[in-house]
C-alpha positions as CSV (number, residue, x, y, z in Angstrom):
1,M,-16.2,-9.8,10.0
2,A,-15.5,-7.1,12.5
3,R,-13.2,-9.3,14.6
4,G,-11.2,-10.1,11.5
5,L,-10.8,-6.4,10.8
6,V,-9.7,-5.8,14.4
7,I,-7.2,-8.5,14.1
8,L,-5.9,-7.0,10.9
9,A,-5.6,-3.6,12.5
10,W,-3.8,-5.2,15.4
11,L,-1.3,-6.9,13.1
12,L,-0.8,-3.8,11.0
13,L,0.3,-2.0,14.2
14,T,2.2,-4.6,16.0
15,V,4.4,-6.0,13.2
16,P,5.9,-2.7,12.3
17,A,6.2,-1.7,15.9
18,V,8.4,-4.8,16.5
19,F,10.8,-3.7,13.7
20,V,10.8,-0.1,14.9
21,A,11.7,-1.3,18.5
22,A,14.5,-3.5,17.1
23,K,15.9,-0.5,15.2
24,G,15.7,1.6,18.4
25,F,17.5,-1.1,20.5
26,S,20.1,-1.4,17.8
27,A,20.8,2.3,17.9
28,L,21.1,2.2,21.7
29,R,23.4,-0.8,21.6
30,R,25.7,0.4,18.9
31,R,25.4,4.1,19.6
32,Q,25.0,4.6,15.8
33,A,21.9,5.4,13.8
34,L,20.9,6.5,10.3
35,V,19.0,9.7,10.6
36,Q,17.7,11.4,7.4
37,G,20.3,9.6,5.3
38,R,23.3,10.5,7.5
39,T,25.0,8.3,10.1
40,V,25.0,9.9,13.5
41,T,27.0,8.6,16.5
42,G,27.0,9.2,20.2
43,A,24.3,11.2,22.0
44,P,22.2,12.0,18.9
45,A,22.1,8.2,18.1
46,V,21.0,7.4,21.6
47,L,18.3,10.1,21.4
48,A,17.2,8.6,18.0
49,G,17.1,5.2,19.6
50,L,15.0,6.4,22.5
51,I,12.6,8.2,20.1
52,L,12.2,5.0,18.1
53,L,11.5,3.0,21.2
54,A,8.9,5.6,22.3
55,W,7.2,5.4,18.9
56,A,7.1,1.6,19.0
57,A,5.6,1.7,22.5
58,G,2.9,4.1,21.3
59,M,2.1,1.8,18.4
60,L,1.9,-1.2,20.7
61,G,-0.2,0.7,23.2
62,F,-2.6,1.8,20.6
63,A,-2.9,-1.8,19.3
64,A,-3.6,-3.0,22.8
65,L,-6.3,-0.3,23.2
66,I,-8.0,-1.5,20.0
67,V,-8.0,-5.1,21.2
68,L,-9.2,-4.2,24.7
69,R,-12.0,-2.1,23.2
70,Q,-13.1,-4.9,21.0
71,L,-13.0,-7.4,23.9
72,G,-15.1,-5.1,26.0
73,R,-18.1,-5.3,23.6
């Protein structure tokens, strides 16, 4: 039961992280992003893309920590 919950937690972190990372890569590639309902271009869009990538990396890192912690038991 506990392993099933760990797998669920891992999935609930990794699946959204993939979408957040895709949105970040898209903002970097197109230099355009939607921020608080407004379209921004140029440097603010690149910054938003980098922030999205950092957020996704944090989510993936935390998911990895959850799995590594469970495997250590």
